C-alpha positions as CSV (number, residue, x, y, z in Angstrom):
1,M,41.6,70.9,63.2
2,E,45.0,72.2,64.6
3,S,45.2,68.9,66.2
4,I,44.5,67.0,62.9
5,G,47.1,69.2,61.2
6,M,49.6,68.7,63.9
7,V,49.1,64.9,63.3
8,F,49.6,65.0,59.7
9,T,52.6,67.3,60.1
10,I,54.1,64.6,62.3
11,L,53.7,62.0,59.6
12,I,55.2,64.1,57.1
13,A,58.0,64.7,59.3
14,I,58.6,60.9,60.0
15,L,58.7,60.7,55.9
16,V,61.2,63.5,55.8
17,S,63.4,62.2,58.6
18,G,63.9,58.9,56.5
19,L,65.0,61.1,53.5
20,I,67.3,63.1,55.7
21,G,68.9,60.0,57.3
22,R,69.5,58.4,54.4
23,Y,71.1,61.0,52.4
24,L,73.3,62.8,55.0
25,P,77.1,62.1,54.3
26,W,77.5,61.8,58.1
27,G,75.7,59.0,59.9
28,L,73.4,61.1,62.0
29,P,71.1,58.7,63.8
30,L,67.4,58.7,62.7
31,P,66.0,59.3,66.3
32,L,68.1,62.7,66.7
33,I,66.8,63.8,63.1
34,Q,63.4,63.1,64.5
35,I,63.8,64.9,67.7
36,A,64.9,67.9,66.1
37,L,62.1,68.1,63.6
38,G,59.7,67.7,66.4
39,F,61.4,70.6,68.0
40,I,61.0,72.7,64.9
41,I,57.3,71.7,64.5
42,S,56.7,73.0,68.4
43,S,57.7,76.3,67.1
44,V,55.3,76.4,64.4
45,F,52.1,75.3,66.0
46,D,50.6,77.4,69.0
47,E,49.3,74.3,70.9
48,G,51.2,71.1,71.3
49,I,49.4,67.8,71.5
50,L,48.1,67.1,75.1
51,L,48.9,63.5,76.0
52,N,46.6,61.2,77.9
53,P,49.4,59.1,79.4
54,E,47.4,55.7,79.7
55,V,46.2,56.2,76.0
56,F,49.6,57.1,74.7
57,F,51.0,54.0,76.2
58,L,48.4,51.7,75.1
59,L,48.5,52.6,71.6
60,L,52.2,52.8,71.1
61,I,53.9,50.3,73.3
62,P,52.1,46.9,72.7
63,P,52.5,46.7,69.1
64,L,56.3,47.5,69.2
65,L,57.0,44.9,72.0
66,F,54.7,42.6,70.0
67,L,57.0,42.9,66.8
68,D,60.2,42.7,68.7
69,G,58.9,39.3,70.2
70,W,57.7,38.1,67.0
71,R,60.9,39.1,64.8
72,I,63.7,38.4,67.2
73,P,66.0,35.3,66.0
74,K,65.0,32.4,68.5
75,D,68.2,30.5,67.9
76,E,70.2,33.5,68.8
77,L,67.8,34.1,71.9
78,R,68.4,30.5,73.2
79,R,72.1,30.6,72.4
80,D,72.9,33.9,74.2
81,K,70.1,33.3,77.0
82,G,72.5,33.6,79.7
83,G,74.0,36.9,78.9
84,I,70.5,38.2,77.9
85,F,69.1,37.2,81.2
86,Q,71.8,38.8,83.3
87,L,71.4,42.1,81.3
88,A,67.6,42.0,81.4
89,F,66.9,41.4,84.7
90,G,70.0,41.5,86.7
91,L,71.3,44.9,85.4
92,V,67.8,46.3,85.8
93,I,67.7,45.4,89.3
94,L,70.9,47.0,89.8
95,T,69.8,50.0,88.1
96,V,66.6,50.3,89.8
97,L,68.2,50.1,93.1
98,G,71.6,51.6,92.5
99,L,70.5,54.5,90.4
100,G,67.5,55.2,92.4
101,Y,69.5,55.9,95.3
102,I,71.8,58.3,93.5
103,I,69.0,60.2,92.2
104,H,67.6,60.6,95.5
105,W,70.9,61.6,97.0
106,M,71.2,64.0,94.1
107,I,67.7,65.4,94.5
108,P,66.6,65.0,98.0
109,S,63.3,66.8,96.9
110,M,62.5,64.0,94.9
111,P,60.6,61.2,96.8
112,L,62.5,57.7,96.7
113,P,59.7,55.8,95.3
114,V,59.7,58.4,92.5
115,A,63.6,58.3,92.2
116,F,63.2,54.4,91.7
117,A,60.4,54.7,89.0
118,L,62.9,57.2,87.2
119,A,65.7,54.8,87.4
120,A,63.3,51.8,86.3
121,I,62.1,53.7,83.2
122,V,65.5,54.5,82.0
123,S,66.7,51.1,82.3
124,P,65.3,49.8,79.1
125,T,67.4,50.0,76.1
126,D,66.4,50.7,72.3
127,P,68.1,48.5,69.7
128,V,66.2,50.3,67.1
129,A,68.1,53.7,68.1
130,V,71.4,51.4,68.0
131,Q,70.7,49.9,64.4
132,G,70.1,53.7,63.4
133,I,73.6,54.8,64.7
134,T,75.4,51.5,63.3
135,R,73.5,51.1,59.9
136,R,76.6,51.9,58.2
137,L,79.0,50.1,60.6
138,P,79.9,46.6,60.8
139,I,78.7,45.9,64.3
140,P,79.3,42.2,65.2
141,R,76.3,40.0,64.7
142,R,76.6,38.3,68.3
143,I,76.7,41.7,69.9
144,M,73.7,42.8,68.2
145,S,71.8,39.8,69.0
146,I,72.6,40.1,72.6
147,L,71.4,43.9,72.6
148,E,68.1,42.8,70.6
149,G,67.4,40.0,73.4
150,E,68.2,42.4,76.1
151,A,65.8,45.2,74.9
152,L,63.2,42.4,74.3
153,F,63.0,41.6,78.0
154,N,64.3,44.5,79.8
155,D,61.3,46.6,78.3
156,A,59.3,44.1,80.2
157,S,61.4,43.8,83.4
158,G,62.0,47.7,83.5
159,L,58.5,48.6,83.0
160,V,57.0,46.2,85.5
161,A,59.6,47.6,88.2
162,F,58.3,51.2,87.0
163,R,54.8,50.2,87.6
164,M,55.6,49.1,91.1
165,A,57.6,52.2,92.1
166,V,54.7,54.4,90.9
167,L,52.3,52.4,93.0
168,A,54.5,52.8,96.1
169,A,54.5,56.5,95.3
170,M,50.7,56.7,95.0
171,T,50.0,54.6,98.1
172,G,53.1,55.5,100.3
173,V,53.4,51.9,101.3
174,F,56.2,49.4,100.1
175,S,56.7,45.9,101.1
176,L,59.6,43.6,99.6
177,T,57.6,40.4,100.1
178,E,54.3,41.9,98.5
179,A,56.4,43.3,95.9
180,A,58.1,40.0,95.1
181,T,54.9,38.0,95.2
182,S,52.9,40.8,93.2
183,F,56.1,40.6,90.6
184,I,55.6,36.7,90.3
185,W,51.7,36.9,89.8
186,V,52.1,40.1,87.3
187,A,54.6,38.2,85.3
188,A,53.1,34.8,85.2
189,A,49.4,36.1,84.5
190,G,51.1,38.2,81.8
191,I,53.0,35.6,80.1
192,A,50.4,33.1,80.1
193,T,47.7,35.6,79.0
194,G,50.0,36.7,75.8
195,I,50.6,33.0,74.9
196,L,46.8,31.8,75.3
197,T,45.3,35.0,73.4
198,T,47.6,34.4,70.7
199,R,46.9,30.6,70.6
200,L,43.0,31.0,70.7
201,L,42.9,33.7,68.2
202,S,44.9,31.6,65.7
203,I,42.6,28.5,66.7
204,A,39.6,30.7,65.9
205,H,41.0,32.3,62.8
206,I,42.0,28.7,61.4
207,R,38.4,27.4,61.8
208,L,36.7,30.3,60.2
209,N,39.0,30.0,57.4
210,R,37.8,26.4,56.9
211,F,34.3,27.5,56.5
212,F,34.4,31.0,55.1
213,G,37.9,30.8,53.0
214,E,40.8,33.2,53.7
215,E,40.4,37.0,53.7
216,H,43.6,38.7,53.5
217,G,42.4,41.9,54.9
218,A,41.1,40.2,57.8
219,E,44.3,38.2,58.7
220,I,46.2,41.4,58.6
221,L,43.9,43.2,60.8
222,L,43.8,40.2,63.2
223,S,47.5,40.3,63.4
224,L,47.3,43.9,64.4
225,L,44.7,43.6,67.0
226,T,46.6,40.7,68.7
227,P,49.0,42.8,70.7
228,F,46.0,45.0,72.0
229,A,43.9,42.1,73.0
230,A,46.7,40.5,74.7
231,Y,47.9,43.7,76.5
232,V,44.2,44.7,77.7
233,I,43.1,41.1,78.8
234,A,46.3,40.8,81.2
235,E,45.8,44.4,82.6
236,A,42.2,43.4,83.4
237,I,43.1,40.4,85.4
238,G,46.0,42.1,87.2
239,G,48.7,40.7,85.0
240,S,51.6,42.6,83.2
241,G,50.3,43.7,79.6
242,I,53.8,44.5,78.8
243,L,55.0,40.8,79.4
244,S,51.6,39.8,77.8
245,A,52.4,41.6,74.4
246,V,56.2,40.2,74.2
247,A,54.7,36.6,75.1
248,A,52.1,37.2,72.3
249,G,54.8,38.2,69.8
250,L,57.0,35.0,70.7
251,A,54.0,33.0,70.4
252,M,53.0,34.3,67.1
253,S,56.5,33.5,65.7
254,Y,56.0,30.0,66.2
255,I,52.7,30.0,65.0
256,E,53.7,31.3,61.9
257,L,56.2,28.4,61.2
258,S,53.4,26.2,60.9
259,G,53.0,27.6,57.3
260,R,49.2,28.1,57.5
261,I,49.3,31.7,56.2
262,S,49.2,32.4,52.4
263,P,52.3,33.8,50.9
264,L,50.2,37.0,49.9
265,T,49.0,37.5,53.4
266,R,52.7,37.0,54.8
267,M,53.9,39.6,52.3
268,R,51.3,42.2,53.1
269,R,51.4,41.7,56.8
270,T,55.2,42.0,56.8
271,A,54.9,45.4,54.9
272,M,52.2,46.5,57.1
273,W,54.3,45.8,60.4
274,D,57.4,47.3,58.6
275,F,55.2,50.5,58.4
276,I,53.9,50.3,61.8
277,Q,57.5,49.9,63.5
278,F,58.9,52.9,61.4
279,T,55.9,55.2,62.1
280,L,55.4,54.5,65.9
281,N,59.1,54.8,66.4
282,G,59.4,57.9,64.4
283,F,56.0,59.2,66.1
284,M,57.4,59.0,69.5
285,F,60.9,60.6,68.8
286,I,59.3,63.6,66.9
287,L,56.8,63.8,69.8
288,L,59.5,63.9,72.2
289,G,61.1,67.0,70.3
290,E,57.7,68.4,70.3
291,Q,57.3,68.2,73.7
292,L,60.9,69.4,74.7
293,P,60.0,73.2,74.9
294,T,57.0,72.3,77.4
295,I,59.1,70.0,79.2
296,F,62.0,72.3,79.6
297,T,60.0,75.1,80.6
298,D,58.1,72.9,83.4
299,A,61.4,71.6,84.6
300,I,63.1,74.9,85.0
301,D,60.3,76.3,87.0
302,L,60.9,73.5,89.4
303,V,64.8,73.9,89.5
304,N,64.4,75.7,92.8
305,I,63.0,72.6,94.6
306,T,66.4,70.9,93.7
307,G,68.2,73.5,96.0
308,H,69.6,75.3,93.2
309,H,68.9,78.5,91.0
310,N,71.0,77.7,87.9
311,P,68.7,75.6,85.5
312,W,72.1,74.1,84.1
313,W,72.2,71.7,87.0
314,L,69.3,69.9,85.4
315,L,71.7,69.1,82.7
316,V,74.3,67.7,85.2
317,Y,71.9,65.5,86.8
318,A,70.8,64.0,83.4
319,T,74.5,63.7,82.6
320,V,75.4,62.1,85.9
321,I,72.3,59.6,85.1
322,C,73.8,58.7,81.8
323,L,77.2,58.3,83.1
324,T,76.0,56.0,86.1
325,L,74.0,54.0,83.4
326,T,77.1,53.3,81.3
327,A,79.3,52.6,84.3
328,F,76.6,50.0,85.6
329,R,76.4,48.3,82.4
330,F,80.5,48.1,81.9
331,I,80.8,46.7,85.5
332,W,78.1,44.4,85.1
333,V,79.1,43.0,81.8
334,T,82.8,42.7,83.0
335,V,82.0,40.9,86.1
336,Y,79.6,38.5,84.2
337,V,82.2,37.6,81.8
338,Y,85.5,37.5,83.7
339,V,84.6,36.5,87.3
340,P,83.6,32.9,86.3
341,Y,87.1,32.5,84.8
342,L,88.9,34.2,87.7
343,I,87.1,31.9,90.2
344,S,87.6,28.6,88.3
345,R,91.5,30.0,87.5
346,S,91.2,28.2,84.2
347,G,93.2,31.1,82.5
348,K,91.8,33.3,79.9
349,P,90.4,31.4,77.0
350,S,90.4,32.2,73.4
351,G,86.8,32.7,73.3
352,L,86.4,35.4,76.1
353,P,85.1,38.8,74.9
354,K,87.7,41.5,74.1
355,W,87.7,44.9,76.2
356,R,86.4,46.7,73.0
357,H,83.4,44.4,72.8
358,I,82.4,45.1,76.3
359,L,82.8,48.8,75.8
360,I,80.6,48.4,72.7
361,I,78.0,46.8,74.7
362,S,78.2,49.5,77.6
363,F,77.8,52.6,75.0
364,A,75.1,50.6,72.9
365,G,72.8,50.9,76.0
366,V,71.0,53.9,74.3
367,R,67.5,54.8,75.6
368,G,64.4,55.4,73.4
369,A,61.0,54.8,72.7
370,V,59.9,52.8,75.6
371,T,61.7,55.2,78.2
372,L,59.8,58.1,76.6
373,A,56.4,56.3,76.6
374,G,56.8,54.9,79.8
375,V,57.7,58.2,81.7
376,M,54.7,60.0,79.8
377,T,52.5,57.8,82.1
378,L,53.4,59.0,85.3
379,P,50.2,60.1,87.0
380,L,49.4,63.8,87.1
381,F,47.8,63.6,90.5
382,L,48.1,61.4,93.6
383,P,44.9,59.7,95.3
384,D,44.3,62.9,97.4
385,H,44.1,65.2,94.3
386,S,47.4,66.8,94.8
387,E,50.0,66.8,92.1
388,F,52.4,63.9,91.8
389,P,55.8,65.0,93.4
390,G,58.5,65.5,91.0
391,R,56.5,64.5,87.7
392,D,57.7,67.4,85.4
393,L,61.4,66.9,86.8
394,A,61.4,63.2,86.0
395,V,60.0,63.7,82.6
396,F,62.6,66.2,81.8
397,L,65.5,64.0,83.1
398,A,64.2,60.9,81.2
399,A,63.9,62.9,78.0
400,T,67.3,64.5,78.4
401,V,68.9,61.0,79.4
402,I,67.3,59.8,75.9
403,I,69.1,62.5,74.0
404,I,72.3,62.6,75.9
405,S,72.7,58.7,75.2
406,L,71.9,58.8,71.7
407,I,74.5,61.5,71.3
408,A,77.1,59.8,73.2
409,A,76.6,56.5,71.2
410,S,76.7,58.6,68.1
411,I,80.3,59.5,69.0
412,A,81.6,56.3,70.7
413,L,80.2,53.7,68.9
414,P,81.7,54.6,65.4
415,L,85.0,55.1,67.1
416,L,85.0,51.6,68.8
417,L,83.6,49.7,65.7
418,K,86.1,51.1,63.4
419,G,88.0,48.7,61.7
420,L,86.2,45.8,63.3
421,A,85.9,43.0,61.0
422,P,82.5,41.1,60.4
423,S,82.0,38.2,62.4
424,K,82.9,35.0,60.2
425,E,81.2,32.7,62.7
426,F,77.7,34.0,61.9
427,H,78.2,34.0,57.9
428,I,79.6,30.5,57.9
429,S,76.7,29.4,60.0
430,Y,74.3,31.2,58.1
431,N,75.8,29.7,54.6
432,N,75.6,26.3,56.1
433,Q,72.0,26.5,57.1
434,K,70.9,28.1,53.9
435,K,72.6,25.0,51.9
436,L,71.1,22.6,54.0
437,A,67.8,24.1,53.9
438,I,67.8,24.3,50.0
439,Q,69.2,20.7,49.7
440,F,66.3,19.5,51.9
441,A,63.7,21.4,50.2
442,R,65.0,20.1,46.8
443,Q,64.7,16.7,47.7
444,Q,61.3,16.9,49.2
445,A,60.3,19.0,46.0
446,A,61.8,16.2,43.9
447,E,59.8,13.5,45.4
448,H,56.7,15.5,45.3
449,L,57.1,16.3,41.7
450,T,57.5,12.6,40.9
451,S,54.3,11.6,42.7
452,V,52.4,14.5,41.0
453,I,54.0,13.6,37.4
454,D,53.0,9.9,38.1
455,G,49.5,11.0,38.5
456,L,49.5,13.0,35.5
457,K,50.9,10.4,33.2
458,K,47.6,8.5,33.8
459,N,45.5,11.2,32.4
460,D,47.3,12.2,29.4
461,H,49.6,10.8,26.6
462,L,52.5,13.3,26.7
463,D,55.9,12.0,26.1
464,V,57.7,10.7,29.3
465,Q,60.9,12.5,28.5
466,F,58.8,15.8,28.5
467,Y,58.1,15.1,32.2
468,E,61.6,14.3,33.0
469,D,63.2,17.4,31.1
470,L,60.2,19.6,32.9
471,K,61.3,18.3,36.3
472,K,64.8,18.8,35.9
473,Q,64.3,22.3,34.8
474,L,62.0,23.2,37.5
475,L,64.5,21.7,40.3
476,S,67.3,23.8,38.7
477,D,65.2,27.0,38.7
478,F,64.2,26.4,42.5
479,V,68.0,25.9,43.4
480,N,69.2,28.8,41.4
481,S,66.7,31.5,42.7
482,F,68.5,31.1,46.1
483,Q,72.1,31.5,45.0
484,L,73.9,34.6,45.5
485,E,75.8,36.5,42.8
486,E,79.2,36.0,44.8
487,D,78.5,32.1,44.8
488,E,80.7,30.1,42.6
489,K,79.8,30.7,39.1
490,N,78.9,28.0,36.4
491,L,77.2,27.8,33.1
492,E,73.9,26.7,34.6
493,Y,73.8,29.7,36.8
494,D,74.8,32.3,34.2
495,K,72.0,31.0,32.0
496,Y,69.6,31.5,34.9
497,L,71.0,35.1,35.3
498,T,70.3,35.8,31.7
499,E,67.0,34.5,31.8
500,R,66.1,36.4,35.1
501,K,67.3,39.7,33.5
502,L,65.0,39.1,30.4
503,R,62.0,38.0,32.7
504,L,62.4,41.5,34.7
505,A,62.8,43.4,31.5
506,L,59.4,41.9,30.3
507,I,57.6,42.4,33.5
508,V,58.6,46.2,33.9
509,Q,57.7,46.9,30.2
510,A,54.3,45.0,30.6
511,R,53.6,47.0,33.9
512,T,54.3,50.3,32.2
513,S,51.9,49.4,29.3
514,I,49.2,48.6,31.8
515,F,49.4,51.8,33.8
516,Q,49.4,53.7,30.3
517,L,46.2,51.8,29.3
518,A,44.6,52.8,32.7
519,R,45.7,56.5,32.5
520,Q,44.1,56.6,29.0
521,N,40.9,55.0,30.4
522,T,41.4,52.0,28.0
523,I,41.0,49.8,31.0
524,S,39.5,50.2,34.5
525,D,41.8,51.1,37.2
526,E,40.6,48.0,39.3
527,L,41.7,45.7,36.6
528,A,45.1,47.4,36.2
529,R,45.7,47.1,40.1
530,E,44.9,43.1,39.6
531,L,47.1,42.6,36.6
532,V,50.0,44.8,38.0
533,E,49.7,42.9,41.3
534,K,50.4,39.5,39.4
535,L,53.3,41.3,37.8
536,D,54.6,42.3,41.1
537,F,54.6,38.8,42.6
538,D,56.8,37.6,39.7
539,H,59.0,40.9,40.0
540,I,59.8,39.9,43.6
541,R,60.3,36.3,42.7
542,F,63.0,37.1,40.2
543,S,64.5,39.8,42.0
């Protein structure tokens, strides 16, 4: 019962953390609030949650990576693919090798493969944590898109490198040739499995709907099970379940463009995935805070193996790791941006990023959920049943790196972003694309309405002018419903705003009356839900 109580307490803490983060006058990052709440929870319960590393990883990581792949803007991903690739793969390789040797040099008692594993698991970044820090600040859209794309792929590359380092630590054998061959197979099998799994599930779903009709609950459940299916199948054939989950999300984003999902299913599915993302991220950070006392105690007990007696050396190690990670990011981005222009001697073009932007990218490399979930999967024992060397120390350092990176970003990013103007290029491009989409949709809708009206005229005797006036009104409502209030005002738009205000007033009052009838047992609660659901859709439409 205490374990059940702990789970419900964590869920309540996730809810409370959202409220605290929303109303605090200073922009304290949500992950730090959740870690603090987790630490408080650990002092209330006598026993913490005993984590099974593999189960913990399976339940939390695939859906988050799937969602990242699904929702990331594909046009921005294609535009910035060069910079994203360099950060997600080149920087990860540099981090694993460079930081791995530095960790082994600082802590000789930690075997080199374990040091590489620790370096690999702290290489993935967390854009959700960055968004929590910058939610009240104008971070340039281009930088945010690069950070999101980097995080999507360095999650995969970092975790694959982590798995290889752990395998070397378990077997005591490492071959660069075998590692490269294994990486190619693991990556190719994982990506192919994710794409094929999503495609096959989509085809099966479409065919079942043709025979049995659409069931909204089943559709939502299918989307929830897809990342787990992709992950498990990839792992079963020796591929990367991580890359499979990412590829499944990317494939799902393209399948969604087919428009075969009903609007109701899309709305419900979106709400469900928003809930899952918020809950799982919150669960991991609160769990980190809840595990901190145990992690600290175990790590302090091991401080003697590092050659020191003062436990503060552990904090020094974590700080050095964070500084090294930031320095690697700064050097890597600087080299990637400036070296090509120095080699070509073409001078400094106007489009070259400013040093301020490079510093923002450097400090925005916050570590978060993936690092925590990954380090928890370190094996407890070696094949000979002896304890995995340096496991508790690696867990402590990874957890401390997460906290330090969050605190450092919370201090540095507001200073770097202060006074930075929003990107005009993005807003211009967005508005142009929006106008183009509305114009094209209006043209297609007008042609479709004409054909529908021609068919209706054959079956009734309504006035021709009625159809023309109705068509004009429908097209006007369609266009006006996409306008923003800061757009150029005109009489037609003012009329639409007035009509929308009246419609919303009617909907709110009608919904209140229906709930009142249900409370008085005049109508059934089932009927009330059905009627209110229809009103909610109209409310969303006119809001």
